[in-house]
N, C-alpha and C positions, 0 to 999 in steps of 0.2 A: 150146735156150735154157735156161741154168741159172738156177735161182731162188736168189738169195742173200738171206738174211734180213738186214735191216739192224738193227743194235743201236740201240735208241732212246737218245737222248742222256739222260744222267743228270745232273740238276742238283739244286739244293736244294729244288725243289718236286715232285720225282718221288716218288710214293707208294712206301712200302716197308712190308712187314708188320712187326708188333711184334717178331717173332722176328728178322727181318733187322736192324731197328734195334738190338736188343740185341746182336747179333753184330758188326755193322759199325761202329756208332758207339761202343758201350760195351764192346766187346771181350769180351762174355759176362759182364761184372761185375754186370749186373742182369737181371732176368727181365721178361717181358711184364706180369706182375702189377704191377710197380713203375710201369710206364708207364701202366697203367690207373688206378692210385691217383693219379698225378699228374694225369691227366685228370679224375678225380673232384674233385680239389682246385682245378680250374679253371686249371691251369698248362700243359696240353698239349691240343692239338686232335687228336682221333682221328676219322678218317673211316671210317664203316662202309659197305662196299660188299659186298652179298650177305651172306655170313656171316663175312667177314674184316674185321679192323681194320687200318687203315693210318695211318702218320704220315709226315711229311716231315722232311728234314734241317733245313729252316728252322724247322719247328715245334719240333723238339728243341732247336735253338739258343735259341729264345725261352724254352722251358721252363727251360733251364739258366740263362738270364739272370734269370728270375723266382725261381729257387731260390736264387740267390746272396744277394740281399737284403742289408740292412745287418748288420754283425757286432754281436752282442749284447755290451754292456759287462758286466763282472763285477758281481755284486751289490754295492751300496755297503757291505754289512757285511764284505766281503772286502778293501776298499780302506782302507789306513791311510796317510795322507799322510806322506811322508818316509821310508818304509821300502821299501827295494829288495827284489827277489824273494829274493835270498840272505839278506838280513837278516831277512826275514819268517820263513824257516825257523828261523833262530837264535832269534828272538823266541818262536816256538812251542815250541821245545825248552826254552828258559829257563822259560817258563810251566809246562810239564809238570814240570820238575824242582822248581820251587817248590811245586807241588801235591803231588808225591810227598813232599817234605820235610815239609810240613804234616801229611800223613797219618801219617808215622813218629813224630811227637811223641807222648810219653806223655800220656794224657788225665788231667786233674786232676779231682778230685771224689770222690764217694762210690763205694766199691767194693761191689758187691752180692755177697753170698755165699749 
């Protein structure tokens, strides 16, 4: 009688090591330390079994959802109503040229010798 090992079904709740998660989910773009940092921030649940840390695909999906959050609006000091992005660069250039022109003007007043 042959003994065949059955491959366990892999689903979103199957534990994987942090190294496996970094390789399989993030294609090696992050390191286990990044996942540990996300756990410290409260965005990822890490299961410690023995001396090894594990995460699940569903846990990583939840972490990614939490990391997305709302997009931050630019500071109000950078927003000028009625000026488009291209026009904003032109306005900045014009302001710089005005400043340079003012600096080139000869100074009037007493001359120290």
